Each structure stands twice: as C-alpha cells, then as structure tokens.
N, C-alpha and C positions, 0 to 999 in steps of 0.2 A: 747429662745435658742440663737439667733443671738447676743443679748448683752452679755450672758454669754461667748460665744466664742470670741467675741471682748476683753471682759476683760482679759481672758487668754492670748490672743494674745499680749496685751499690757503688761502683766505681763512677759511674756517671752522676749519681748523686753528689759524691765528693768533690766531683769537678764543678758541679753548679754551685756548691757551697762557696768555693773560690771566687767565682763569676756568674752570679745568677742571671746577668744578661747575656744571652746566647753570643751576640756580635763580639762583646767583650772577651768572653771565653774562647771563641775561635781565634781572635787576634793573639790571645796570650799563648794558645797552644802552637800557633805558627811560630811563634818566638823560640819555642822548645824543640818542636819536630820539623824535620826537614820535608814537610807536605804542603801541598797547595790547599786553598780554602776549601774548594769543593770535597777534596778527599778528608779534611777534618769534618765537615758537615755530614758525611756519609758514615763516618765513625760514630758520631753523636747520634745519628738516627739508627745505628746497629745495622745499618746495611753491610757494612764491613766492620768486623771487630777490631779493636786495637791490638797490635801484637804484643808479646810479652816484653820485648825490647822497649817499646813505645810506653807501656805501662811503667816499666822500671824507670824510664827518662822522666815521665810526668811525675810520678810519685816522689822520686828524688829531688827534683827541682822545687815541688810544692810541699814537701814533707808530710805526705799523704800516708797513713798507716795502712799498709796492705793487711797486716795481721786482724786488723778491726774488721776489714772488709771481708776477708776469708772466714773468720770466726762466727759471724752473725748468721744465726739459723733462720732460714726463709720462713715466714709465716708466724714465727714465734717471737722473733726479736726484729727491731727496726733501728737502722743506723741513726745515732745521734752523736753530736759533737759538742764537746764542752769548750766554750770560748772564755777565756780569762784574759782580762785586760788589767794591766798595772797602771793605776791612774796618777800615783804620785812620782815614781821614777819609771816612767815608760820607756821601752825601747822601740826601735823601729817596727817591730812585728806588732807591737800594740797599736801603734798608729795605724798600720795598714790594715789591722782587723776593725778599728773603728772605722776607718774609710770605707771599708767594704760593705759596712752596714748602712752607711750613708749613702753609697751609691745603689744599694739595694732600694732604698727609700726614693731614690730619685726615679727608679724604674716604675715603682708603684704610683707615684705622683703623676706620673705622665699617661697612666692607664685611666680613662674615664670611670671605669668600674673598680678601680683601686681602693682597698681599705685596709684598716688596722682595727684590731681588737685588743684592748688591755683589760685583763682581769686582775685586779691588784688589792692587796690589803694595807698597802703603804703608798706614799705618795711616788707617783711615776716621774722618771726622769724628764719626759716630755714636759713637766711643768717645772720641776725644780731647778733643770739646767738653765733656765732663763736668769737665774740669780746668783751673784758670785758667792755671798755668804752662805746662802742654802746648799750650793754644790759643795763648798769646802766642808760644811757641816756632814753631808752625806758621805763624803769622802773619809773625814775622821771617823765616822761611826763604822764605815767598812774597814778601815785600818784597824780599829781595836777589836772588831769581831772576827776578822780573818786573817790579819797580818800582825799579830800582837807585836808591838814595838818593844826594845829591850828597855827604853826609858820612856817616861811619860811624855808624850807629845801633847802640846797645848793647841788649842784652836788657832792661836796666832801663828804656830808653827806650820800649819798646813799650807802647802804651796803647790798649786796645780800648774804645770807647764803651760805657756799660753797656746801652744799648738793643739794640745789636748783640750783646752777650753774653747778653742775656735772650733774643733769637731763637736763638742758638747752643744755649742750654740748653733752650729749648722744643722744638728740633729733636730732641734725644735723647730727651726725653720722649715725644715723638710717634712717634718709631722704635719705642720701646719698647712702643707701643700698637698696632703693626700685628700682625695675626694670625700672620703667618709672615715670618721674615726669614732669607734664605738669604745667607751671607757666604763666599765664596770668596777666601782670601788666599794670596799667594805664600809658601812657606815661611819665607823669611828676611824678612818684612815688619818684624818687630820688630827684628830686627839691623840693618836699614837705618836706622832711626831712632836706634839707639844710636850707630851710625857717625857720623851726622850731628852728634849732640849732641857727641861727641867733636871733631868738625872745628870746630865753632863755638867750642868751648873753646879749640882750639889756636890760633885767631886772635885770642883774647882778646875775643871779643864775648859770652862766658859768664864768669862768675866761678865759683870753687868752691862757693860757698854757693848760687849759681843752679842748678849742676850736680845739687848734693844735692837741691834742691827738686824738680828734674825727675826725678830717680831715684826719690825716694819716690812721686811720683804715677804714674810709669810701672809702679812695682812694685804700686801699689795697682790700676791698671788691669788688669794682666795677672793678678792674683789675682781680680778680678771676672770678667774674661773665663773664666779656667778654671772658675770656680764656675758661670758660665752654661752653659758647654760640658758640665759635667758634669751638670746638670739638664736642658738642653736647652730651657730657657725662661727669660725674664727674670723674676726673683724678685719685682719690683715690680708686675708686671702679669699674669704667668702666661702671656704670648704667646711662641710657639714661635721657637727660635733655633737654626739649623743651620750649625755651623761647618765649613768644609772648608779643608784645607791643601794647596796644590797644589804638586807638585814640579816641574811645567813652568813655564818662563817666561811672565809675563803680558804681552804686547806691549802691550794697552791696558787701561785702567781705565775700567770702565762700570758704571752702575746702572740697574736696571729697576724700574718703579713701576706696580704694576697693581691695579685693582679692575674692578667691573662697569661703571662709568661712564668709566673713562679707562685709558690705557697710555701710558707715557711711557718714553722712552729717553735716557739722559744718558751722554755720553763726557766724562771728566774732563781738562781742558785748563787750562794755566796754574796749576797746583797746586791752587787752591781755587775753581776755576769749572768750567763745563762747557758743552758745546753739546747742545740738547736737541731731540727730535722727538717728536711726537704720531702719527706715521705708523705705521699697525698693521703693514705690511709691513717696516719698519725694526725694529719691536719684535719681530717674529717671527724675524728674522735674529740678533738680539742673544740671543733665548732659545735658539735653535739652537745659538748659540756657548756660550752658559751650560751647556746639556747636555754639549757636548763637553769644555769645561773641568773639568765635575763628574766625567766619567768618568776623568780623569786626577788626580784628587784624592782625599784620604782624608777620610771624615767623622769628626770626632773630638767631636761632640755626642752624648752618651750611650753610643755605641760606641767601639771602639777604645781601650780603656782605657790599655793600655800605651803605645801611640804618643802619645796625648794627654799622659800624665804625662811621658813623656820630653821631649816638646816644650816644655812649660811649665817644667820644672825647668831646661831649658838656658836658656830665655829669662830667668828668674830670676837665674840665675848671671851671665849677661852683663850684666844690669842693674846687679847688685851691683858689678860690675868698673869702672863709670863713675866712680868717685873714684879709681881706681887710676892 
C-alpha cells in the first residue's frame, strides 16, 4: 500500500511540474480526460485515485515517464526532472518549456510572500538576459561546452530566434516582479566572466569590436546591479533585492522558487539548463543550504557601504581592462 501511495505522490508531482498553478492543471486535465472539474479536483486531492486508464492517457499526452515514477525508492530517492532547452535551434517543445517557467514566475509574483533564491558562482540569466550581446556570448559558451559544433562558430554567427529572446526578456521582467529576490554570488563571479571573454578573444572567436560591445554592456549591467544593491529594490517595480557576496567557494549553483501554492528547487547543469524538483523535503534541504551559505556571505544591499563600493569599483576597473 505504501508503494502505491508513493507512486501516486510522484505522479501528482509530475503533473504539477507541467502546470504549477492548480487551475491551469485542472483545465489541462479536462482537455485530456472526460471528467468534470470537481472530479479532477477530487483526484488531485487523492480523495479518489486516478484509474490506470487515466494515468496512461495523461502520461501519453504529456510524455511523462512512468518508469521513473515507479523506480524511485521512497525515502531514499526524490523525483527530479532534467529540463534541457535548445537555445539556437529551438523546437516547439523548447519554447513550451521556457514558457512554463515564465508562467510559474507569474504565479510567484502574484503571491505577496513569493520569493526566489539564487546561489551562483557565475552571472545569472536574470541579469545577462537583459543584454543582446551578453546573451549571445553565454549562448556561444554553452554551445562550445555542451554542443560542440563540427566547425568553428564565431560570435558573429550566433543567432537566437526572436521568440526565444522575447521569452528571455520576459523572464527578466518577471524576476523583477517577485516580491523578494535573494541573490548569493561567489565573490569573483564577474571576474570569471571577464576571463572567459579574454579567452574567446585569444582564440579569435571574438573581434575587438565585439569585445568592446560586451565591455559596454557588462559595464552597464554592473552599474545597474550596484544601483539596485544601493536601493535594495528594483527601481522599475519596487520589489526587494538582497545581494550577498560569498567568500566561500560555491560547489553547486541552485535556484529556489517559492509561493503559497508551489515550491521548486533547481540545480543548474549544462550551463543554461537545470534539474528540477517539486519535492518539499528537497526544497527544505536546499533552503537550509542557503541559510548556511548566507552566514558565510556579506550582505551588500543597503548595508556594508564600504565593502559594496570597493567591490563594484574593482569590477568596473577589470571590465575597462577588457580592451587592453
């Protein structure tokens, strides 16, 4: 009986990954199953269990792996999902996956207690996706690290479809609408990016003019980040932003998304993708990790004025050295 209950718990988690907002999930299930709205709600509450025929219908329609759900060991393993988006030649499924993330951010943004936590050792997409050339640079870096092309691809060859760019820009806008954003970045996260730009120029995949364009965008980004850190909020929305600088090495990069209706953990893998879990125990583990990392970090939003000024001055000087 415990195994059966565990299977249905995992199956409901898989459904929530598709549609984090319950009303959206119910509407989507009504399109698949010949059931009334209240009958769907009863199944989601486990008052009534989905029949085997209904499970097959849903898993077939949404490409849910029942093998993964069955094989997980209760208490020892937790359900995770690897989400891989193709950024240069995306298919409809890639767009749908990205759109799903953005709709989830909408849900969190409408909750007065909604929050996001970013723990990163590199520049997060919530910042670089605002800029055309920086986004292209991160895409090129992703291409060479995980999708090694047959021929050399120059920075000038990188083309991101406008529909994908629209989703990336929307992602930034939605982040700015989250009531609270906590960002813990490794102390040298901007320096790492500068070193990578130097490297790609050294192997002649970036021209001097392109380096100049990246320099100008990065300088503008750092100026905006400093301004947000001084205020403690995003000026376009007034939503709170807490920036921490970590002096300890960050072994993993992860993101936590939380509202009254959902909690999701994401571990970044393959540069611009991640593995996700809606399991509440996993979320609590990562929350505890965040609290531990925060204790080893310095809050530079609003407070610690001298350390904040020293940090951003150093970053700007390093950025200006890009053309040297």
